[in-house]
N, C-alpha and C positions, 0 to 999 in steps of 0.2 A: 132408184129404189122407191117403191110406193111408201106412203106413210104406214108405219107399223103401230100396232096396238101399244098402249102404255105398258111399260115394263119389258118390252121386247128389245133385245140388243143384238147386234151383229158383230162378228169378228172375222178377220181373214186368217187367223191362226189360233190354235189352242194356246192362249197366252198364259194361263194360270194352271200350272201342273199340280198344284197342291190343293186344289178345290176350294180356294178361298172365295171364289165366285161360282157356286154350283149352277148347273144348268138343268132344266127339266127336260129339254129336248135339244139335241144337236143334229143338224143336217149337215153332213160333210160331203164334199164333192171331190172325187178322185178320178184320175185317168191312168194311174200307174199302180199296179199291185204292190210294188215295193214301198211306195209312199203310204199306201193304206196300212200295210203291216207295220210301218214305222210309227204312224200316228195313232193307231187304235188304242194302245195302252194309255196314252195321254188323254185321249177323248174319254175313255172309260173312267178315268179319275175325275173328270169334270162333271159327270152325271151323278154326283153323290148328293144326298144319300140314295136317291133312286132317280131313274130317268130313262130316256131312250136315245139311241143313236140311229139315225137314218143315214144310210150310205147311198149317195147318188153316183152313178157310173154312166159314162157316155154309152149311148146305144151303139151296137155293132154296125159298122158301115156295110152296105150292100155292095157286092161286087158287080161291075157292069157286065 
């Protein structure tokens, strides 16, 4: 991963469900709708008091 600006952190999971470490922006990567539905409430709690969630989804594969 390239050097990030000061104050930027990364995580592989939404580890703090009580918003003790709020985020201004969350970019979340999903490949299964069920997992997105499961995690979106937790991610929403992390963007307190305000923020944005960007959802990244894999592009559809072209059929040969």
